[in-house]
N, C-alpha and C positions, 0 to 999 in steps of 0.2 A: 824790104824790112818792115815788119809790122810795128805799130806804135808802142806796144808794151815791150817789144824787143829793143826798140830804140831807147826807151826810158831805162831799161835794165843795162844797156850798154854804158850809159852815163853813170849809173849806179856802180857798175863793176870797175870803171876807171877810178872812182874814188875809193871803193872798197879795197882795191889792191894796194893803194897808197896807205891805207889804214891797217893793212895786214889782217883783214877780217877773216875769221875762220870759215870753213865751208859750212859748218852747222849754223853759224850766225847769219851767213849770207842767205841760206835757204829760209831761215826764219823771217828775215827782213824782206825778202822778195815775194814770198808766197802770200797771196791774199787770204784773209781770214774767212771771208764768206763771199759767195757770188750768187746773186738772185737773178733769175730770168723769168718773167711773168707775162702772161697773155693779158692784153688790155683791149677788150672788146666792148664797143659801144654802138648804139644805134645812131647813124648819121641823120642829118636833117632830111636827106632824101628818102629815108626809110630803110636804106641798105645798112648792112652791118659793116662797121669799120673794125678791122682787126690789126692791132699794133703789138709790138713787142717792147716791153719795158725792162730796164736793167738797173741793178744797183750792186756795185762792187764795194765791199768793205775791206780795205787793205790792211790796216794795222791800227790797233787801239792801245798800244803800250803806254802812250802818254795821255790818253783821254778818249772821249767818245769819237767815233768816226765823224768827219766833217767834210763836206764838199757839195758841189753844185749838181743840179739836174739840168740836162741838156735835151731839148726837143729839136731833133734834126734828122734828116734822112740817113746821115752817115753814122748815127749812133749804133754801136754794136758792142759785143762783149770785150773785144780786144781794146777798143778805144776806152771803154770804161775802166778796164784794168790799168791801162797806162795813166789815165788821169787820176784815178784813185791813188796810185803809187806816188805820182807827183804831189798830191795833196799831203801825203804822209811827210814827205821831205820838206814841203813848203811850210806846213804848220810848225815843224821842228826848227827850221831856219829862223823863223820870226818868234820862236819860243812861246807858242800857244799850247794850252793843255788839251790838244786834240790829236786825233789820228787822221788818216786819210780815207775818204770815201768819194764815190762819184757814180753817176748813172744818168738815166734819162729814158726817153721813149723814141723809138725809131719812127718818126713821123715828120711831116712838113707842116709846121704850124700856120704857114701862110695860106695853106689850102684848107684849113679848118675854120669854121665859123666860131664866134665867141662861145656859143652854146656847146659846140663839139669840143672845143679846147677845154672847157670846164669839165665836160663829161669824161674826157680822156684823163684829166688830172685826178678827178675824184676816183675813177676806177683804178688808177695806178695806186693811189693811197690805200684803197680797199685791199689791194693785193699785198702791200708791203708794210702795213701799219704796225704789225707785231715786231718788225725789225728796225723801226726808227723810233726816236723819242729823245727828249732833252738830255738823257744820260746814256743813250745808245748810239744814235746816228742822227745828225742834224743837217738836213739838206739846205740848199740855198739856190739862188738863180744862177743860170749859166746861159749859153747860147740858146736863143729861142724861148726863154722863160723870163719872167719879170715879177714885180711885186704882186701883181694880181694873181698870178699862178701860185705864189707862196701863200697868199691869203686863202685860196681855195684849199691848199694842203693843210693849213692850220685848222680850218673849219671842219674838213672831213675827218682829220685825225681826232678832233675833239668829240666826234660822235661815238668813237670807240673808247677813248681814254680820258674824257673830260677836258677841262680848260688847261691847256699847256702851250702857251705862245712860244716857249723856247724850243719847241719841236722843230722849228724851221726859222731861218733868218732871211733877211732881204724882204721882209714884209712891208706893206705901206706904213708910213709913219703914223697914220691915223688908226692903224690896227696893230699896235705894239711893235712897230718897226723902229729903227734908230735913225736919228738925224745923221746925215753924211754917208749913209750906206750906199745909195744909188751912185754917188760920185767917187766912192772909196777906191776902186781899182784904178781909175784914171788919175786920181790925186796921188796915189802911190807911184804910178809910172812917172808922173811929173817930179816927185821927190827924188826918184832914182836918177832922172836926167840932171836935176840940180846938183846932186851929190857927185855924180860922175864928172860933170863939168867943173865943179869946184875943185876937185882933185887935180884938174888940169890947169887951174888958175883962170878959169873962164866962168861965165854966167849964162843963164838962159837968154838974156837980152843979147841980140846980135848973132845968135846961133840959129842955124837953119835945121828944120825938121821935116821929115816925110812920114806920114802915118798911113799904113795899109789897114783898112777896116775903119768904118765910121759908125759903128754901133755904139752901145753904151760906153765901152772902155775907150775906144778911139776918139769919140766926140768929147768926152769929159777931159781926156788927156790934152786934146787940142785947145780946149777952152782955158785950162790952167796954164799951158805954155804960152798961149796968146796973151793972156792977162799979165804975164810976167815979162812980156817983151820978146818972146820967141817968134821967129819967122817961119810959119808953116808954108812950105813951098809946094806941098802936094798932099792930097788925101784921096782915098779910094774906098769903094765898097764892092759888093758882088757884081755891080753893073758896069763899073769903069772907074776912071780916075779924073781928077781935075788938078792941073799944075799951074803955078804962077810963081816965077822966080823972084818976084818982088814981095811975095807973101800974100796968102789968102786971107780975106776978111772973114774971120771965123763967125762972128755974130750974123753976118749976112748969109753965110753958108748955112747956118743953123735955121734961119728963116726959110731958106730954099728947101732944105731937107724936111723941115716940118710940114711942108705942103706936098712936095713931090715924092718923099720917102726914098730918095736916092740923090747922090752927089752929082751925077751927070746932068747936064743942062744948066748948071750954075754958070752965070755970065761973068763971074769974077776970075776966070781962069780958062785955060785951054783944055779941051778934052784929050784924054790919053788912056792908055791901058794900065792894068795892074802891073804888068811886066815892066812897062816904062817907068812907073813910079819906083819900083824896087831897085832899078838900076840908075836912077837919077843921082848926080853928084849932090851930096848932102852931108851935113855934119852928123846928124843923128837920124837913124832909120828905126821906125817903131812898127813892127808887125803886130797888129791888134785884131786879127781876124781868126781864122781857124788854124789848125796845126798843119805841119808838113809843107810849109811855104818854101823853105830853102833846102835844096839838094846841092850836090857838089857843083853841078853846072851853073845853077842860079847864083850860088855863093861866089863863084868866080867873077860874076858880072856886077856884084854889089860895089858901089862906090860911096860908101859911108864911112865917117870917122869911127863911129861905134854904133852898136845895135842894142836896143832895149826890148826884150821880149814881153810885150803886153799880152800876147796870146799864149795859150798853153801848147807846148811842143811844136813851135814853128820851125825848128832847126833839126834836120836829120843828122845823125852822127858824121856822115861823110862831109856835110856842109860845115859842121863844127870844126872839123880838121882843117878845112880850107880857110875858115876865118882865123884860126890860130896861126896857120902858116902865113897868112897875109897880115898878121898883127892887127886884126880888127877886133877890139874887145867886145864881148857880148855880156850884157847883164842878163842872167838867166831867168826864165819864167818863174822858178820857185822862189825867187827873191823879188823880181820886178813887178809881178802882178799880185803880190801877197796882200795888197791893201784891202781887197775885198774880204778876205777871210779874217783879217785883223778886225775890221769893223763889224763883221758878222759875230766875232767873239764878243765885242762890246755889246752888241744887240742881245746876244744870249745871256750875258751877265745882267744886263738891265732887266730882261724878262724874268730871270730867276729871282731878282731882288725886288721886282715890281717898282722900279725906279727909273726915271728918265734922265739922260744926260743931254746937255746942250751941244749944239754943233761945234762951238769953240773947244769944248773939252774933248769931243770925239776927234777932231782934227789934230789937236795938240798931242793926244795920246797915240794916235796913229803915226804921226811924224816921229815921235820918240822911238817907237818900236822899229820903224823902217830904217831910220838913220842909224840906230844901234846895230841892227842886223847887217846893214850895208858895211858899216865899219868892221864888224867881225869877219864878214866874208872877204873883204878886200885885204884885211890883215892876214887872214889865212892864206889867201892867194900869194901875197908877197912873201910870207915866211916859207911856204912850201914850194914856191916857184911854179904854180899851176894856174890854170885859167879860173875866171870867176865862177864858171859853172862847176868845175871840179871842186873848188873850194866850198861852194854852197852845198853840194852833195856831201862832202866830207863833214861839214858842220851838222847837217841834218842827220846823217848816219850815226855820228857820235852820240847825239842826244837820244835818238830812238834806240840805238843799241844799248846805251847805258840804262835806259828805262826797262828794256827787256831783261837785262841781267839782274837789275835790282828787284824786278817783279817776280822773277823766277819762271819756270816752265810749268 
């Protein structure tokens, strides 16, 4: 099963319960626009590097397209469609005035020099600048991109359209970015863990967590959980895992990763594999890496109380059925990792108003939106007798569908 097919599988489950017409289903599933462009640059070696860039604009019934740009060898048109669709439902679940977009470049940024990375980014913007903008499509960071890449995008776009910092979010704070944006997705995952546990009469303190993926999202999630008394018994990255049943010293791990750029070799735990981390007995398991982590086989081996999807699309449909059958609740990606797009919205608003918010205001407003969305999703799940994922899709589909009807064809 391809990624877009898997996303539409979850969409269809919710659409059937909403008795969605075939016409409306077609409207909501079909992307508005798909871009595929050549990104050719001269490499430092003098050779020509030829990459393919993608941008899928899924639905703008509720506002401009919004979503990240991913630089990774696995980027392709199907992945971009899937992630753009997820952004449509995600922005609707947390009630933002955006639609869904996603894209990126099929490249390995670790194999590109800083000059080459900048050249790739600027060439990509040259190819798509007419299709993005503060009131059209607002990109943001994703896997393999960061605030620096967003700064290059803003600068290159300005050469064609003038000064418009709201064209992209996730920029450096010094260049019209927002306080709290870098940590926003991880902070949101922390909030979802807190709310799930509170519903069970528990708290972060004394709860064990395992986090697969220690990039931006995984590392910030670990920091917030650790600060609140959570016990992180395992973390992993693309190279391997580190386990410690007594709890990993997260500040010490951050110092190690800051030097070595990987979690393996950390002396505060025992070396393990990603597979071992995913199957370790734990209260809360947090996949925070790439998609497609859980299939039916791996889902059967999971020994977690519940799962919070910090990554996009980590659970295939057959795995989701296993989790439901085993009564393992899953906080779905379109709710769990929405913190990033929420604070991107705040950055966009600040840029349009030429006004700065403080970190306290950003965090407070993010918490309000995520806690409110969590309450609405859990209420929908309880009333309809469905999983949290299906409830989240139902809420998102209702909001986007209503906007489509009101806006007309």
